[in-house]
MMTF fields as JSON, N, C-alpha, C and O atoms, coordinates in Angstrom:
{
  "mmtfVersion": "1.0.0",
  "mmtfProducer": "UNKNOWN",
  "numBonds": 415,
  "numAtoms": 416,
  "numGroups": 104,
  "numChains": 1,
  "numModels": 1,
  "chainsPerModel": [1],
  "groupsPerChain": [104],
  "chainIdList": ["A"],
  "bondAtomList": [4, 2, 8, 6, 12, 10, 16, 14, 20, 18, 24, 22, 28, 26, 32, 30, 36, 34, 40, 38, 44, 42, 48, 46, 52, 50, 56, 54, 60, 58, 64, 62, 68, 66, 72, 70, 76, 74, 80, 78, 84, 82, 88, 86, 92, 90, 96, 94, 100, 98, 104, 102, 108, 106, 112, 110, 116, 114, 120, 118, 124, 122, 128, 126, 132, 130, 136, 134, 140, 138, 144, 142, 148, 146, 152, 150, 156, 154, 160, 158, 164, 162, 168, 166, 172, 170, 176, 174, 180, 178, 184, 182, 188, 186, 192, 190, 196, 194, 200, 198, 204, 202, 208, 206, 212, 210, 216, 214, 220, 218, 224, 222, 228, 226, 232, 230, 236, 234, 240, 238, 244, 242, 248, 246, 252, 250, 256, 254, 260, 258, 264, 262, 268, 266, 272, 270, 276, 274, 280, 278, 284, 282, 288, 286, 292, 290, 296, 294, 300, 298, 304, 302, 308, 306, 312, 310, 316, 314, 320, 318, 324, 322, 328, 326, 332, 330, 336, 334, 340, 338, 344, 342, 348, 346, 352, 350, 356, 354, 360, 358, 364, 362, 368, 366, 372, 370, 376, 374, 380, 378, 384, 382, 388, 386, 392, 390, 396, 394, 400, 398, 404, 402, 408, 406, 412, 410],
  "bondOrderList": [1, 1, 1, 1, 1, 1, 1, 1, 1, 1, 1, 1, 1, 1, 1, 1, 1, 1, 1, 1, 1, 1, 1, 1, 1, 1, 1, 1, 1, 1, 1, 1, 1, 1, 1, 1, 1, 1, 1, 1, 1, 1, 1, 1, 1, 1, 1, 1, 1, 1, 1, 1, 1, 1, 1, 1, 1, 1, 1, 1, 1, 1, 1, 1, 1, 1, 1, 1, 1, 1, 1, 1, 1, 1, 1, 1, 1, 1, 1, 1, 1, 1, 1, 1, 1, 1, 1, 1, 1, 1, 1, 1, 1, 1, 1, 1, 1, 1, 1, 1, 1, 1, 1],
  "groupList": [{"groupName": "MET", "atomNameList": ["N", "CA", "C", "O"], "elementList": ["N", "C", "C", "O"], "formalChargeList": [0, 0, 0, 0], "bondAtomList": [1, 0, 2, 1, 3, 2], "bondOrderList": [1, 1, 2], "singleLetterCode": "M", "chemCompType": "L-PEPTIDE LINKING"}, {"groupName": "PRO", "atomNameList": ["N", "CA", "C", "O"], "elementList": ["N", "C", "C", "O"], "formalChargeList": [0, 0, 0, 0], "bondAtomList": [1, 0, 2, 1, 3, 2], "bondOrderList": [1, 1, 2], "singleLetterCode": "P", "chemCompType": "L-PEPTIDE LINKING"}, {"groupName": "SER", "atomNameList": ["N", "CA", "C", "O"], "elementList": ["N", "C", "C", "O"], "formalChargeList": [0, 0, 0, 0], "bondAtomList": [1, 0, 2, 1, 3, 2], "bondOrderList": [1, 1, 2], "singleLetterCode": "S", "chemCompType": "L-PEPTIDE LINKING"}, {"groupName": "GLY", "atomNameList": ["N", "CA", "C", "O"], "elementList": ["N", "C", "C", "O"], "formalChargeList": [0, 0, 0, 0], "bondAtomList": [1, 0, 2, 1, 3, 2], "bondOrderList": [1, 1, 2], "singleLetterCode": "G", "chemCompType": "PEPTIDE LINKING"}, {"groupName": "TYR", "atomNameList": ["N", "CA", "C", "O"], "elementList": ["N", "C", "C", "O"], "formalChargeList": [0, 0, 0, 0], "bondAtomList": [1, 0, 2, 1, 3, 2], "bondOrderList": [1, 1, 2], "singleLetterCode": "Y", "chemCompType": "L-PEPTIDE LINKING"}, {"groupName": "ARG", "atomNameList": ["N", "CA", "C", "O"], "elementList": ["N", "C", "C", "O"], "formalChargeList": [0, 0, 0, 0], "bondAtomList": [1, 0, 2, 1, 3, 2], "bondOrderList": [1, 1, 2], "singleLetterCode": "R", "chemCompType": "L-PEPTIDE LINKING"}, {"groupName": "VAL", "atomNameList": ["N", "CA", "C", "O"], "elementList": ["N", "C", "C", "O"], "formalChargeList": [0, 0, 0, 0], "bondAtomList": [1, 0, 2, 1, 3, 2], "bondOrderList": [1, 1, 2], "singleLetterCode": "V", "chemCompType": "L-PEPTIDE LINKING"}, {"groupName": "LYS", "atomNameList": ["N", "CA", "C", "O"], "elementList": ["N", "C", "C", "O"], "formalChargeList": [0, 0, 0, 0], "bondAtomList": [1, 0, 2, 1, 3, 2], "bondOrderList": [1, 1, 2], "singleLetterCode": "K", "chemCompType": "L-PEPTIDE LINKING"}, {"groupName": "ILE", "atomNameList": ["N", "CA", "C", "O"], "elementList": ["N", "C", "C", "O"], "formalChargeList": [0, 0, 0, 0], "bondAtomList": [1, 0, 2, 1, 3, 2], "bondOrderList": [1, 1, 2], "singleLetterCode": "I", "chemCompType": "L-PEPTIDE LINKING"}, {"groupName": "ALA", "atomNameList": ["N", "CA", "C", "O"], "elementList": ["N", "C", "C", "O"], "formalChargeList": [0, 0, 0, 0], "bondAtomList": [1, 0, 2, 1, 3, 2], "bondOrderList": [1, 1, 2], "singleLetterCode": "A", "chemCompType": "L-PEPTIDE LINKING"}, {"groupName": "HIS", "atomNameList": ["N", "CA", "C", "O"], "elementList": ["N", "C", "C", "O"], "formalChargeList": [0, 0, 0, 0], "bondAtomList": [1, 0, 2, 1, 3, 2], "bondOrderList": [1, 1, 2], "singleLetterCode": "H", "chemCompType": "L-PEPTIDE LINKING"}, {"groupName": "ASP", "atomNameList": ["N", "CA", "C", "O"], "elementList": ["N", "C", "C", "O"], "formalChargeList": [0, 0, 0, 0], "bondAtomList": [1, 0, 2, 1, 3, 2], "bondOrderList": [1, 1, 2], "singleLetterCode": "D", "chemCompType": "L-PEPTIDE LINKING"}, {"groupName": "THR", "atomNameList": ["N", "CA", "C", "O"], "elementList": ["N", "C", "C", "O"], "formalChargeList": [0, 0, 0, 0], "bondAtomList": [1, 0, 2, 1, 3, 2], "bondOrderList": [1, 1, 2], "singleLetterCode": "T", "chemCompType": "L-PEPTIDE LINKING"}, {"groupName": "GLU", "atomNameList": ["N", "CA", "C", "O"], "elementList": ["N", "C", "C", "O"], "formalChargeList": [0, 0, 0, 0], "bondAtomList": [1, 0, 2, 1, 3, 2], "bondOrderList": [1, 1, 2], "singleLetterCode": "E", "chemCompType": "L-PEPTIDE LINKING"}, {"groupName": "LEU", "atomNameList": ["N", "CA", "C", "O"], "elementList": ["N", "C", "C", "O"], "formalChargeList": [0, 0, 0, 0], "bondAtomList": [1, 0, 2, 1, 3, 2], "bondOrderList": [1, 1, 2], "singleLetterCode": "L", "chemCompType": "L-PEPTIDE LINKING"}, {"groupName": "ASN", "atomNameList": ["N", "CA", "C", "O"], "elementList": ["N", "C", "C", "O"], "formalChargeList": [0, 0, 0, 0], "bondAtomList": [1, 0, 2, 1, 3, 2], "bondOrderList": [1, 1, 2], "singleLetterCode": "N", "chemCompType": "L-PEPTIDE LINKING"}, {"groupName": "PHE", "atomNameList": ["N", "CA", "C", "O"], "elementList": ["N", "C", "C", "O"], "formalChargeList": [0, 0, 0, 0], "bondAtomList": [1, 0, 2, 1, 3, 2], "bondOrderList": [1, 1, 2], "singleLetterCode": "F", "chemCompType": "L-PEPTIDE LINKING"}, {"groupName": "GLN", "atomNameList": ["N", "CA", "C", "O"], "elementList": ["N", "C", "C", "O"], "formalChargeList": [0, 0, 0, 0], "bondAtomList": [1, 0, 2, 1, 3, 2], "bondOrderList": [1, 1, 2], "singleLetterCode": "Q", "chemCompType": "L-PEPTIDE LINKING"}, {"groupName": "TRP", "atomNameList": ["N", "CA", "C", "O"], "elementList": ["N", "C", "C", "O"], "formalChargeList": [0, 0, 0, 0], "bondAtomList": [1, 0, 2, 1, 3, 2], "bondOrderList": [1, 1, 2], "singleLetterCode": "W", "chemCompType": "L-PEPTIDE LINKING"}],
  "groupTypeList": [0, 1, 2, 3, 4, 5, 2, 6, 7, 5, 8, 9, 1, 2, 10, 11, 3, 12, 2, 1, 2, 9, 3, 13, 3, 3, 3, 9, 11, 14, 2, 9, 11, 9, 2, 2, 5, 6, 6, 7, 1, 9, 2, 6, 9, 6, 9, 7, 1, 9, 2, 13, 3, 2, 12, 12, 15, 11, 3, 16, 15, 1, 15, 3, 13, 6, 7, 1, 12, 11, 9, 17, 12, 8, 1, 13, 8, 7, 2, 18, 14, 11, 9, 10, 2, 8, 7, 4, 12, 2, 15, 9, 2, 7, 17, 11, 14, 14, 15, 14, 6, 1, 7, 11],
  "groupIdList": [1, 2, 3, 4, 5, 6, 7, 8, 9, 10, 11, 12, 13, 14, 15, 16, 17, 18, 19, 20, 21, 22, 23, 24, 25, 26, 27, 28, 29, 30, 31, 32, 33, 34, 35, 36, 37, 38, 39, 40, 41, 42, 43, 44, 45, 46, 47, 48, 49, 50, 51, 52, 53, 54, 55, 56, 57, 58, 59, 60, 61, 62, 63, 64, 65, 66, 67, 68, 69, 70, 71, 72, 73, 74, 75, 76, 77, 78, 79, 80, 81, 82, 83, 84, 85, 86, 87, 88, 89, 90, 91, 92, 93, 94, 95, 96, 97, 98, 99, 100, 101, 102, 103, 104],
  "secStructList": [7, 7, 6, 6, 7, 7, 7, 7, 7, 7, 7, 7, 7, 7, 6, 6, 1, 1, 7, 7, 7, 2, 2, 2, 2, 6, 6, 7, 7, 7, 7, 1, 7, 4, 4, 4, 7, 7, 7, 7, 7, 7, 7, 7, 7, 7, 7, 7, 7, 7, 7, 6, 6, 7, 7, 7, 6, 6, 1, 7, 7, 6, 6, 1, 1, 1, 7, 7, 7, 6, 6, 1, 7, 2, 2, 2, 2, 2, 2, 2, 2, 2, 2, 6, 6, 7, 7, 7, 7, 6, 6, 7, 7, 2, 2, 2, 2, 2, 2, 2, 1, 7, 7, 7],
  "xCoordList": [-85.398, -83.886, -84.285, -85.352, -83.253, -83.094, -83.092, -82.426, -83.772, -83.615, -82.127, -81.356, -81.879, -80.439, -79.919, -79.046, -80.235, -79.872, -80.98, -82.199, -79.987, -80.814, -80.677, -79.586, -81.521, -81.159, -80.641, -80.949, -79.693, -78.962, -79.198, -78.959, -79.667, -79.924, -78.371, -77.493, -78.281, -77.379, -77.277, -78.223, -76.54, -76.826, -75.221, -74.009, -75.989, -75.181, -74.89, -75.579, -73.651, -74.038, -74.578, -74.851, -74.771, -75.667, -74.748, -73.523, -75.542, -74.851, -73.878, -73.128, -74.005, -73.151, -71.806, -70.806, -71.867, -70.367, -70.515, -69.685, -71.61, -71.82, -72.366, -71.839, -72.838, -73.352, -74.655, -75.119, -75.414, -76.947, -77.322, -76.573, -78.653, -78.966, -79.421, -79.316, -79.936, -80.602, -81.445, -81.495, -82.3, -83.539, -83.387, -84.165, -82.136, -81.698, -81.109, -81.208, -80.55, -79.692, -78.845, -77.678, -79.456, -78.856, -77.683, -77.32, -77.079, -76.411, -74.613, -73.732, -74.618, -73.135, -72.677, -73.376, -70.898, -70.271, -69.917, -69.236, -70.339, -69.818, -69.049, -68.925, -68.653, -67.866, -66.226, -65.509, -65.938, -64.493, -64.45, -65.431, -63.383, -63.247, -63.375, -63.211, -63.665, -63.722, -62.346, -62.007, -61.475, -60.157, -59.529, -58.399, -60.058, -59.563, -60.048, -59.536, -61.037, -61.615, -60.72, -60.178, -60.581, -59.625, -60.488, -61.054, -60.845, -61.515, -60.112, -59.273, -60.227, -59.226, -59.854, -61.05, -58.924, -59.535, -59.523, -58.781, -60.228, -60.329, -58.933, -58.226, -58.551, -57.231, -56.989, -57.914, -55.894, -55.407, -54.043, -53.091, -54.322, -53.201, -51.986, -52.128, -50.767, -49.563, -48.468, -47.891, -48.379, -47.043, -45.46, -44.817, -45.015, -43.759, -42.572, -42.57, -41.616, -40.31, -39.62, -39.315, -39.462, -38.902, -37.754, -36.801, -37.664, -36.63, -35.479, -35.717, -34.197, -33.382, -33.281, -33.404, -33.081, -33.487, -34.794, -34.933, -36.024, -37.368, -37.839, -37.245, -38.853, -39.601, -40.962, -41.365, -41.73, -42.897, -43.441, -42.8, -44.948, -45.858, -45.29, -45.493, -44.455, -44.586, -42.796, -42.228, -42.23, -40.967, -40.137, -39.045, -40.341, -39.458, -38.843, -39.404, -37.598, -36.894, -36.337, -35.415, -36.928, -36.347, -34.974, -34.257, -34.508, -33.087, -32.064, -30.853, -32.459, -31.902, -31.124, -31.197, -30.574, -29.732, -30.539, -30.147, -31.937, -32.578, -33.339, -33.795, -33.445, -34.036, -35.996, -36.581, -36.358, -37.775, -38.436, -37.962, -39.171, -39.823, -41.38, -42.053, -41.836, -43.361, -43.859, -44.877, -43.521, -44.178, -44.428, -45.496, -43.687, -43.865, -44.811, -45.111, -45.343, -46.283, -45.321, -44.124, -46.203, -45.646, -44.906, -43.802, -45.466, -44.729, -43.839, -43.242, -43.237, -42.309, -41.214, -40.017, -41.566, -40.535, -39.801, -38.575, -41.234, -40.451, -39.303, -38.171, -39.826, -39.092, -37.597, -36.558, -37.655, -36.094, -35.679, -34.875, -36.381, -35.411, -35.149, -34.275, -35.924, -35.306, -34.205, -33.319, -34.077, -33.386, -31.526, -30.427, -31.896, -30.701, -30.477, -29.629, -31.314, -30.72, -31.058, -30.156, -31.815, -32.374, -33.672, -34.545, -33.762, -34.66, -35.739, -35.386, -37.109, -38.099, -39.133, -39.171, -40.026, -41.274, -42.337, -42.564, -43.088, -43.933, -45.336, -46.077, -45.493, -46.312, -45.806, -46.339, -44.653, -44.413, -45.044, -45.389, -45.314, -45.757, -45.087, -43.863, -45.81, -44.906, -43.85, -42.724, -44.249, -42.862, -42.014, -40.905, -42.405, -41.232, -40.502, -39.297, -41.14, -40.088, -39.391, -38.182, -39.839, -38.896, -37.904, -36.725, -38.209, -37.167, -35.826, -34.734, -35.946, -34.665, -34.115, -32.889, -34.689, -33.832, -32.852, -33.126, -31.587, -30.11, -30.335, -30.864, -30.029, -29.979, -28.948, -29.122, -27.899, -26.596, -27.17, -26.473],
  "yCoordList": [50.207, 49.891, 50.191, 49.905, 50.777, 50.934, 49.55, 48.563, 49.57, 48.406, 47.958, 48.78, 47.063, 46.101, 45.733, 44.866, 46.17, 45.632, 44.821, 44.786, 44.07, 43.017, 42.929, 43.367, 42.449, 42.269, 41.152, 40.061, 41.297, 39.797, 39.796, 40.751, 38.596, 38.443, 38.001, 37.422, 38.357, 38.059, 37.197, 37.382, 36.414, 35.253, 35.098, 34.92, 35.257, 35.27, 33.892, 33.105, 33.303, 32.272, 32.089, 33.066, 30.935, 30.928, 31.183, 31.254, 31.333, 32.087, 30.709, 30.896, 29.583, 28.627, 28.497, 27.871, 29.008, 29.142, 28.221, 28.202, 27.326, 26.797, 26.82, 27.822, 26.414, 27.292, 27.279, 26.317, 28.079, 27.86, 26.521, 25.958, 26.065, 24.858, 25.039, 26.166, 24.126, 24.35, 25.308, 26.1, 25.201, 25.793, 27.577, 28.478, 27.631, 28.875, 29.763, 30.977, 28.894, 30.099, 29.254, 29.608, 27.758, 27.315, 26.211, 25.469, 26.148, 25.54, 25.661, 24.803, 27.164, 27.767, 27.702, 27.746, 27.542, 27.47, 29.224, 29.925, 29.527, 31.072, 31.129, 32.144, 30.094, 30.12, 30.608, 31.0, 30.481, 31.307, 32.68, 33.35, 33.187, 34.427, 35.113, 34.382, 36.506, 37.02, 36.902, 36.361, 37.473, 37.513, 36.503, 36.661, 35.188, 34.022, 33.565, 32.568, 34.125, 33.966, 34.743, 35.804, 34.027, 34.509, 34.551, 33.465, 35.39, 35.483, 35.75, 36.646, 34.397, 34.069, 34.778, 34.635, 35.665, 35.962, 35.095, 34.115, 35.404, 34.491, 34.368, 35.369, 33.287, 32.781, 33.856, 34.364, 34.034, 35.033, 34.057, 33.558, 34.041, 33.48, 34.395, 35.516, 33.924, 35.142, 34.276, 33.255, 34.909, 34.366, 34.256, 35.299, 33.26, 33.043, 32.857, 32.095, 33.546, 33.415, 32.026, 31.544, 31.528, 30.03, 29.942, 30.626, 29.077, 29.068, 27.925, 26.968, 28.453, 27.438, 25.862, 25.258, 25.132, 24.054, 23.816, 22.66, 24.607, 24.253, 24.176, 24.845, 23.415, 23.322, 23.987, 24.533, 23.992, 23.981, 22.974, 22.051, 23.13, 21.712, 20.892, 19.685, 21.77, 20.704, 20.44, 20.225, 20.492, 20.016, 21.114, 21.017, 22.357, 23.514, 24.172, 24.456, 24.381, 24.828, 26.511, 26.619, 27.618, 28.926, 28.932, 29.65, 28.134, 28.595, 27.681, 27.779, 26.971, 25.707, 26.6, 27.761, 25.631, 25.871, 25.944, 26.525, 25.113, 24.839, 26.221, 26.981, 26.462, 27.81, 27.436, 26.589, 28.67, 28.522, 28.616, 29.37, 28.024, 27.874, 28.154, 28.49, 27.962, 28.315, 27.725, 28.206, 26.635, 25.577, 26.443, 26.414, 26.935, 27.682, 28.761, 29.264, 29.169, 30.248, 31.537, 31.522, 32.661, 33.834, 34.097, 34.64, 33.736, 33.538, 32.948, 33.3, 31.786, 30.937, 31.731, 31.687, 32.261, 32.929, 33.779, 33.878, 34.847, 35.903, 35.246, 35.7, 34.215, 33.91, 33.31, 33.293, 32.928, 32.597, 33.832, 34.163, 34.715, 35.938, 36.841, 37.709, 36.594, 37.152, 36.242, 36.868, 35.011, 34.113, 34.527, 34.368, 35.064, 35.136, 36.688, 37.176, 37.545, 38.726, 39.296, 40.093, 39.289, 39.507, 40.699, 40.248, 42.095, 42.726, 42.753, 42.602, 42.984, 43.296, 44.012, 44.216, 44.452, 45.32, 44.813, 43.816, 44.87, 44.397, 44.027, 43.076, 44.816, 44.53, 44.014, 44.402, 42.97, 42.233, 41.19, 40.414, 40.945, 39.835, 38.255, 38.146, 37.219, 36.258, 36.133, 35.735, 36.524, 36.164, 37.479, 37.439, 38.728, 39.73, 38.891, 38.953, 38.4, 37.785, 36.86, 36.976, 35.705, 34.485, 35.329, 35.034, 36.5, 37.171, 37.617, 37.841, 37.692, 38.048, 36.945, 36.951, 35.95, 34.617, 34.245, 33.814, 34.712, 34.313, 33.333, 32.392, 33.166, 32.164, 31.07, 29.951, 31.412, 30.316, 29.319, 28.396],
  "zCoordList": [-7.669, -7.908, -9.491, -10.033, -10.023, -11.301, -12.375, -12.06, -13.464, -14.241, -14.653, -15.147, -14.503, -14.585, -13.467, -13.496, -12.516, -11.169, -10.503, -10.669, -9.55, -9.054, -7.629, -7.264, -6.553, -5.527, -5.044, -5.523, -3.919, -3.836, -2.044, -1.305, -1.679, -0.498, 0.19, -0.449, 1.42, 1.909, 3.076, 3.842, 3.424, 3.828, 5.487, 5.372, 6.599, 7.911, 8.047, 7.398, 9.052, 9.636, 10.885, 11.582, 11.268, 12.377, 13.404, 13.306, 14.527, 15.874, 16.547, 17.505, 16.0, 16.86, 15.748, 16.101, 14.675, 13.708, 12.68, 11.771, 12.7, 11.723, 9.971, 9.486, 9.364, 8.001, 8.097, 8.709, 7.667, 7.59, 6.837, 6.039, 7.22, 6.639, 5.404, 4.921, 4.744, 3.352, 3.166, 2.225, 4.345, 4.378, 4.67, 4.355, 5.356, 6.059, 4.758, 4.582, 4.022, 3.104, 2.256, 2.084, 1.484, 0.532, 0.795, -0.117, 2.183, 2.586, 2.12, 2.061, 1.844, 1.579, 2.762, 3.774, 2.719, 3.983, 4.306, 3.557, 5.15, 5.412, 6.837, 7.521, 7.086, 8.393, 8.266, 9.186, 7.075, 6.9, 6.955, 6.633, 7.342, 7.449, 5.961, 4.984, 5.775, 4.188, 3.768, 2.715, 4.701, 4.119, 3.806, 3.344, 3.959, 3.366, 2.309, 1.799, 1.795, 0.447, -0.488, -0.177, -1.872, -3.069, -4.068, -4.192, -4.874, -6.053, -6.952, -6.856, -8.024, -9.158, -10.318, -10.576, -11.132, -12.234, -13.47, -13.546, -14.3, -15.533, -16.022, -16.14, -16.284, -16.916, -18.216, -18.85, -18.409, -19.71, -20.358, -19.758, -21.483, -22.193, -22.364, -22.853, -21.959, -22.143, -22.884, -22.511, -23.897, -24.568, -23.853, -23.731, -23.501, -23.015, -23.891, -24.859, -23.533, -24.691, -24.384, -23.293, -25.652, -25.336, -24.725, -25.1, -23.676, -23.131, -23.894, -24.632, -23.391, -24.028, -24.151, -23.085, -25.255, -25.982, -25.623, -25.223, -25.61, -25.419, -26.869, -27.714, -27.203, -28.568, -28.613, -27.586, -29.741, -29.645, -30.286, -30.789, -30.303, -30.441, -31.678, -31.81, -32.698, -33.805, -33.883, -34.954, -32.838, -32.564, -32.816, -32.255, -33.63, -33.548, -32.384, -31.326, -32.721, -31.566, -32.023, -32.831, -31.485, -31.645, -31.484, -32.181, -30.556, -29.94, -30.985, -30.788, -31.874, -32.304, -33.874, -34.278, -34.278, -35.472, -36.886, -37.898, -36.702, -37.726, -38.298, -37.444, -39.267, -39.507, -40.063, -40.738, -39.263, -39.56, -41.282, -42.132, -41.428, -42.84, -42.885, -41.911, -44.156, -43.82, -43.145, -42.647, -42.823, -41.782, -40.379, -39.768, -40.121, -38.618, -38.726, -39.809, -37.481, -37.423, -37.12, -36.831, -37.274, -36.87, -35.749, -35.788, -34.746, -33.419, -33.218, -32.2, -33.986, -33.817, -34.79, -34.507, -35.637, -36.556, -35.96, -35.91, -35.17, -34.309, -33.163, -32.992, -32.526, -31.266, -31.968, -31.309, -33.106, -34.032, -33.785, -32.914, -34.768, -35.057, -33.68, -33.687, -32.551, -31.223, -30.644, -30.064, -30.672, -30.065, -30.786, -30.254, -32.11, -33.237, -33.238, -33.985, -32.316, -32.406, -33.675, -33.933, -34.502, -35.743, -35.252, -34.51, -35.65, -35.612, -36.992, -38.162, -36.509, -37.337, -36.827, -35.613, -37.588, -37.247, -36.686, -37.371, -35.915, -35.215, -36.17, -35.922, -37.104, -38.249, -39.101, -40.141, -39.39, -40.475, -40.812, -39.921, -41.998, -42.123, -42.357, -42.29, -42.594, -42.132, -43.146, -42.847, -44.551, -45.639, -45.5, -46.031, -44.813, -44.556, -43.13, -42.887, -42.59, -41.513, -41.977, -41.778, -42.701, -43.441, -44.163, -43.968, -45.101, -45.706, -44.655, -45.177, -43.607, -42.556, -42.333, -42.218, -42.233, -41.628, -43.192, -44.312, -42.456, -43.453, -44.139, -43.549, -45.632, -46.514, -46.369, -46.85, -45.711, -45.492, -44.248, -43.825]
}
C-alpha cells in the first residue's frame, strides 16, 4: 500500500440484524441502511443581509435612520449603505465607506 494510505476494517452486521458486539467490531450500530446515514459538512459562516428592523450585536440597525459611525464594523457600514441604496466599491476602506454616508 502506498505511503499516506491506511487500511480500514469494514464491519458487517451480524446475521440476526443486530449490531456486532464490542469483541466483533467495537459496538458500532450498523443495522441502519446506508441511505439513511447523512454526513453533514462542516459548518460555514455565511453573512446574511439584515432583515427589516433587525439589529447587530451592538444594537446598530442597518435599516434604521441612525447613521453608521466609526464604532460600526465594515460589514455593518456596508449593510447600512445597501439598505439605503448607496453604491460603494468592494475594496473600499472603512473611512471611504463612512465618507459615503450623507452628512445631513
